[in-house]
Structure formats: structure tokens, C-alpha cells
C-alpha positions as CSV (number, residue, x, y, z in Angstrom):
1,M,81.7,-232.2,95.7
2,K,78.8,-234.1,97.1
3,K,79.2,-237.6,98.7
4,I,76.9,-240.1,100.4
5,I,78.5,-241.7,103.5
6,G,76.4,-244.1,105.6
7,G,73.3,-243.1,103.7
8,V,73.8,-239.4,104.6
9,K,74.5,-236.6,102.0
10,F,77.5,-234.5,102.6
11,I,79.3,-231.7,100.8
12,M,83.1,-231.8,100.8
13,V,84.3,-228.3,101.5
14,G,88.1,-228.8,101.8
15,H,90.7,-230.6,103.8
16,H,92.3,-230.3,107.3
17,A,95.1,-231.8,109.3
18,L,94.7,-231.8,113.1
19,H,97.3,-229.6,114.6
20,G,99.4,-230.1,111.5
21,F,100.6,-233.6,112.7
22,S,98.5,-235.9,110.6
23,D,97.8,-236.3,106.9
24,Q,95.2,-234.1,105.4
25,K,91.7,-235.5,105.6
26,P,88.5,-234.3,103.8
27,L,86.3,-231.9,105.5
28,Y,82.5,-232.2,105.1
29,L,79.3,-230.3,105.9
30,L,75.9,-231.9,106.0
31,E,74.0,-231.2,102.8
32,E,70.9,-230.2,104.9
33,G,72.0,-229.0,108.3
34,D,74.9,-227.8,110.3
35,G,78.0,-229.6,111.6
36,V,81.6,-230.1,110.5
37,F,82.6,-233.7,109.8
38,T,85.7,-235.7,108.7
39,V,86.5,-239.3,108.0
40,S,87.9,-241.9,110.3
41,S,88.8,-245.6,109.9
42,L,87.8,-246.1,113.6
43,H,84.1,-245.3,113.0
44,N,81.3,-247.1,111.2
45,P,80.1,-245.4,109.1
46,P,83.6,-243.9,108.6
47,I,82.7,-240.3,109.5
48,Y,82.5,-238.3,112.7
49,K,81.5,-234.9,113.8
50,L,84.4,-232.5,114.5
51,N,82.2,-229.6,115.7
52,K,78.6,-228.5,115.8
53,N,79.0,-225.8,113.2
54,L,81.5,-224.2,110.9
55,E,81.9,-221.0,112.9
56,I,83.0,-222.8,116.0
57,F,85.3,-225.1,114.0
58,F,87.2,-222.1,112.5
59,C,87.4,-220.4,115.9
60,F,89.3,-223.4,117.3
61,I,91.6,-223.5,114.2
62,L,92.4,-219.8,114.5
63,Y,93.1,-220.3,118.3
64,D,95.4,-223.2,117.5
65,M,97.3,-221.2,114.8
66,N,97.8,-218.3,117.2
67,Y,98.9,-220.6,120.0
68,I,101.4,-222.4,117.8
69,Q,103.0,-219.1,116.6
70,K,103.8,-218.0,120.2
């Protein structure tokens, strides 16, 4: 699903919950470029960058999942 936030085009690719402690929030990629973004009521426009690219984002997610299981 495509969405324009703050004049920038994004593609919603799923949802995430940081460390499983918060409500799920949408997960976006730039339509033209790299970077993983989510929404925040603390930012204007209400979006911020989680990681510089999708590969690194999922490396951290897998690390967290492994750490939590131990």
C-alpha cells in the first residue's frame, strides 16, 4: 500500500512492535530509495527512520529474537 507522508512517497510493507512491548506500528520503505521507517506522534512529519536499510533492520530483529529466547 502506498502512502504520502510529509510530501514523501512510502510503501507500507508490514507492521512491527519494538521489543514486543508496544502496539504494532506500520513499517514503511521509501518508494524511491532505501531506509526503513515507522510512524511517531513525537515527530513532524510523523515518520522517522528506524534503519538505513531493510537488511540491517532485520539483522537487529533476528538478534533481538535470539536474545529474548535465551
